[in-house]
C-alpha positions in Angstrom: 62.5 130.9 -97.8 63.2 133.5 -95.0 60.1 131.7 -93.2 61.6 128.5 -93.9 65.1 130.3 -91.9 62.6 132.1 -89.8 60.3 129.0 -88.8 64.0 126.6 -88.4 65.4 129.3 -86.7 62.1 129.2 -84.2 62.1 124.9 -83.9 65.9 125.6 -83.2 65.2 128.1 -80.1 62.1 125.4 -79.2 65.1 122.4 -79.0 67.3 124.4 -77.4 65.2 125.9 -74.2 63.9 122.0 -74.4 67.2 121.0 -73.9 68.5 123.3 -71.3 65.1 122.9 -69.6 65.8 118.9 -69.4 69.3 120.0 -68.3 68.2 121.5 -65.2 65.6 118.7 -64.5 68.7 116.3 -64.6 70.5 118.6 -62.3 67.4 118.6 -59.5 67.3 115.6 -59.7 70.8 114.8 -58.8 71.0 117.3 -55.8 67.7 115.3 -54.5 69.6 112.7 -54.8 72.5 113.6 -53.5 70.3 114.3 -50.8 68.5 111.5 -50.2 71.8 109.4 -50.0 72.8 111.5 -46.5 69.5 111.3 -45.2 69.7 107.7 -45.3 73.7 107.8 -44.1 72.9 110.0 -41.4 69.4 107.1 -40.6 72.0 103.8 -41.3 74.3 105.3 -38.7 71.8 106.2 -36.4 70.2 102.9 -37.0 73.8 100.5 -35.9 74.5 102.6 -33.3 71.1 101.4 -31.7 71.0 98.0 -33.5 74.5 97.4 -31.2 72.9 98.5 -27.4 71.4 95.6 -25.4 67.1 95.8 -25.1 68.1 95.9 -21.4 69.5 99.2 -21.7 67.3 101.6 -23.0 64.2 100.1 -21.1 63.4 103.1 -18.9 59.6 101.8 -17.3 60.6 100.7 -13.8 57.5 98.5 -14.3 59.2 96.7 -17.3 62.2 97.0 -15.9 60.4 95.2 -13.0 58.3 93.0 -14.2 61.3 91.4 -16.8 63.3 90.8 -13.4 59.5 89.0 -12.4 60.3 87.0 -16.0 64.2 85.7 -15.7 63.4 85.0 -12.3 60.6 82.6 -13.6 62.9 81.0 -16.5 65.9 80.5 -14.4 64.7 77.2 -13.3 63.4 76.1 -17.5 60.7 77.6 -18.9 57.7 79.5 -17.6 55.4 77.5 -16.1 51.4 78.6 -15.7 51.8 79.2 -11.9 55.1 81.7 -11.9 53.0 83.2 -15.6 49.9 84.2 -13.3 52.2 85.0 -9.9 53.4 88.2 -12.3 50.1 88.7 -13.8 48.6 88.9 -10.4 51.7 91.0 -9.0 51.9 93.3 -11.9 47.9 94.2 -11.4 47.9 94.5 -7.2 51.6 96.3 -7.5 51.1 98.3 -10.3 47.4 99.2 -11.0 48.2 97.3 -13.7 44.2 95.9 -15.7 44.9 92.9 -16.7 45.9 93.6 -21.0 47.8 95.8 -19.1 49.0 93.2 -16.9 49.5 90.6 -20.5 50.8 94.0 -22.3 53.8 93.9 -19.9 54.5 90.4 -19.9 54.8 90.1 -23.2 56.8 92.9 -23.1 59.6 91.1 -19.8 59.4 88.3 -21.9 60.7 89.6 -25.0 63.7 90.8 -22.9 65.4 88.5 -21.2 64.0 86.1 -24.6 68.3 85.5 -25.2 69.1 86.2 -21.2 69.4 83.1 -18.8 71.7 84.7 -16.5 70.1 86.6 -13.7 72.3 88.9 -12.2 72.8 90.7 -16.0 70.1 91.1 -16.4 70.0 92.8 -12.4 72.6 94.3 -13.6 71.4 96.2 -16.9 67.8 96.5 -15.4 68.8 98.1 -11.4 70.1 101.7 -13.0 66.5 102.5 -14.0 64.7 101.2 -11.3 67.1 102.8 -8.3 66.2 106.2 -11.0 62.7 105.6 -10.3 61.9 103.6 -7.5 61.3 104.7 -3.7 63.7 103.2 -1.2 59.6 101.2 -0.3 59.4 100.7 -3.9 62.9 99.1 -4.5 61.4 96.8 -1.3 58.4 95.9 -3.1 60.7 94.4 -5.7 62.0 92.6 -4.1 59.5 90.8 -2.3 57.7 90.5 -5.9 60.6 88.6 -7.1 61.6 86.3 -3.9 57.4 85.6 -4.4 58.2 84.5 -8.1 61.0 82.7 -7.7 59.1 80.3 -4.4 56.2 80.4 -7.1 57.1 76.3 -7.9 59.3 75.4 -5.1 61.9 77.0 -2.7 64.5 79.6 -3.7 68.1 77.6 -5.0 71.2 79.5 -4.2 72.1 80.9 -7.1 69.3 82.4 -6.8 68.5 84.0 -4.2 72.0 84.7 -4.1 71.1 86.8 -7.1 68.3 88.4 -5.4 70.4 89.2 -2.2 73.0 91.4 -4.1 70.6 93.2 -6.4 69.4 94.3 -3.3 72.8 95.8 -2.2 72.5 97.5 -5.3 69.3 99.0 -5.4 70.6 100.1 -1.7 74.0 102.4 -2.9 
């Protein structure tokens, strides 16, 4: 009988340790879950902050900013035409030293940046700080010349766009 009680005690001890190990496992799982929830909270907060920012405000590459400005100038009179697209590609290649592939990428990025913008003055206002911060006065003058070249690719420059470009020139000289 004493062998059965020893065997029962051993099984009881084994079951007790298994139960405690399961409890410890559940506690570790709960701590890991709480840590994941905190990490998810920070990710969601960061994403919400970024989601509320206009993509134009996050541009820090002056080549992207200039290309986006040229695209919005080309789109003020309607959709981007083949002639305007060719003009932008040529100007990007000439002034930025971009290969044809890089010029295509800059054009695609510029089109994406201004896809919901129809007002050139708003695009200019948002992108001007990036240009002013990283470009020399000569490069700024080149940008104005590029904008005028794109604007006149399909015909004469209209008055509102001419006014927007003149305001940009003044804003860049500040």
